[in-house]
C-alpha positions, -999 to +999 in steps of 0.1 A: +213+119-224+227+098-195+214+104-161+232+100-128+223+094-091+206+122-075+193+137-108+157+147-105+139+162-135+104+173-141+094+168-105+079+200-094+074+206-056+047+233-059+018+230-034-006+225-063+014+196-079+018+178-046-019+181-040-026+166-075-003+137-068-019+131-035-053+130-052-041+103-076-026+083-048-057+084-027-079+074-056-056+046-065-056+032-029-094+034-027-105+021-061-074+005-077-081+003-115-119+001-111-140+030-124-154+054-098-179+082-099-176+117-085-199+108-057-177+079-047-146+102-049-164+127-026-171+099-001-134+096+006-129+134+007-119+141-029-139+170-043-151+173-079-126+201-085-097+179-073-108+151-096-109+174-126-074+188-118-060+153-116-077+144-149-061+175-165-027+165-151-030+130-167-031+111-134-066+099-139-088+095-170-125+098-179-136+064-190-174+071-195-199+098-186-195+105-149-169+077-144-132+080-140-103+056-133-067+060-122-043+056-152-022+024-150+014+035-155+030+000-155+031-004-192+044+031-198+070+026-171+083-006-187+086+012-221+105+041-205+128+017-186+137-002-217+149+030-233+167+042-202+185+009-197+200+010-232+217+043-223+225+037-187+244+005-177+236-004-141+203+014-140+173-003-124+137+004-115+130+011-078+104+028-056+071+036-072+081+022-106+092-012-091+059-011-071+039-008-103+058-038-118+052-060-087+017-048-079+027-033-045+003-005-034+020+029-026+015+046+007-010+075+004+006+108-007+037+091-020+059+119-033+066+107-069+038+112-094+023+082-113+038+093-146+073+097-133+098+068-136+118+061-104+152+045-108+185+039-090+219+024-098+235-009-088+262-006-062+294+006-080+276+015-113+287+047-129+264+074-143+270+109-154+248+138-143+224+147-170+188+155-177+159+132-185+123+143-183+100+126-158+127+106-142+137+105-105+172+089-099+177+079-063+209+079-044+201+047-027+226+019-018+212-012-036+233-043-034+231-069-062+213-093-039+183-068-037+179-068-075+161-092-098+148-094-134+113-081-138+085-098-158+099-084-191+136-088-181+143-053-168+164-049-137+142-040-107+144-041-069+128-073-056+095-071-039+110-070-004+136-043-011+108-023-030+086-025+001+114-012+023+120+018+000+083+026-001+081+025+037+111+049+043+102+075+068+065+067+069+044+065+101+036+029+111+001+028+096+015+038+062+047+018+064+028-014+069+010-010+035+040-019+013+057-041+039+026-064+042+023-065+004+060-071-002+059-102+021+028-115+005+042-111-030+075-127-020+055-157-008+036-158-041+070-161-058+079-192-038+093-181-004+078-195+028+066-170+053+096-175+076+120-172+047+103-141+034+104-125+069+141-134+073+149-120+039+131-088+047+152-083+079+183-091+060+177-065+033+169-039+059+201-047+078+221-042+046+207-007+040+197+004+075+219+035+075+199+051+047+174+079+051+141+070+067+152+035+076+147+038+113+109+039+107+112+009+085+130-010+112+102-003+137+075-015+113+092-047+100+084-068+131+048-060+127+046-067+089+021-095+081+014-111+047-021-120+058-032-084+053-052-084+021-056-046+015-039-013+023-069-005+046-063-036+067-026-026+070-036+010+080-061-001+106-037-026+122-010+001+123-033+026+139-042+001+166-005-006+174+004+030+174-025+037+199-010+010+222-040-012+216-037-050+211-025-062+177-055-079+159-052-113+145-058-113+106-082-134+086-097-151+116-121-181+112-154-176+130-187-195+132-222-179+131-253-189+151-264-209+120-233-230+122-219-215+090-181-208+088-168-174+079-136-155+078-132-120+093-106-094+084-094-089+120-103-103+154-096-094+190-105-112+223-128-093+247-121-093+285-126-126+301-126-146+268-104-176+262-076-168+237-087-171+201-124-165+208-125-134+187-157-119+199-147-085+186-145-084+148-129-055+129-139-052+093-120-030+068-147-017+045-129-006+014-148+011-014-145-019-037-154-046-012-191-048-022-193-048-060-231-053-061-263-050-040-262-087-036-227-085-020-240-059+004-271-080+013-249-111+018-226-091+041-256-080+062-268-115+066-233-126+075-230-099+102-265-107+116-255-144+118-223-136+137-239-111+160-265-137+170-235-159+180-224-131+204-199-112+183-195-074+181-185-056+149-164-025+144-164-013+108-137+011+095-138+031+063-107+041+043-110+078+051-115+071+088-083+051+089-063+076+070-076+109+083-095+106+116-089+073+133-099+085+168-135+074+166-129+038+158-099+036+180-120+050+209-147+024+203-123-005+203-105+008+234-139+010+252-148-026+242-116-042+252-111-024+285-116-048+314 
């Protein structure tokens, strides 16, 4: 059966299914493909019942007693795409499916389930309306210049266009997640930073009239490929939205011992020379400390930097996503002259 633009099948909008998809997205953002326990899930606000429902829905899987992981849909997506492309000339992967191909993280609560393939059509391509299970066909204007061949030869929106589509209509702290990653991946594929930023603006200009693109346009000037995780993107977006200074990313700092370190984010405190970075903001994602040794090393690092006169503010994933007021208030108090 041939599908056409706008066709959406097997994409229920019930409150229950939306909650299950949200659960999968949050777990993927927090843990990636790493196994997690029920206790770790509860630490980011996901109850045991929600984990079990997501497991029953096929969004996560039980990998060992008491351990779960989010199902990697990339291989399944590629197989589905190969079959779809044979029946639909001009079809291409976009949105969440393109994100899984490029390794771009989805914003939390992205509206397409992990097991659904998201596609669109090249500009001018034809397609009849039809029915295809677990496929979302977008009515998005996608010029030829926004499309490339994926790792296995399938047509897919390039990393920058994919990032733009994922950021559609999102608040700043969520829009920056794919935009930061899209720039970083474009640079990994050979573009300089300035070229990647220019290409991102160019792609947005070519589709700026689409739904949700105004929010993307506000976020693009703030996108930064130096952000190394969705949490760093969210924290930076929260600071900007709260009219606080934009932090510098991956800042070099020296401890009292003379050792050199790198901090996630840094801000100058009142009266400091530019680039002093006495306030360090650390994005403490769930997978940052893989062992007790990692945690002990981090405590020694923090002690060394505090002895050198630096102040730390640590932000957890659920704080940045659900209740940023506390860490924003702390930073506001510290930087106020």
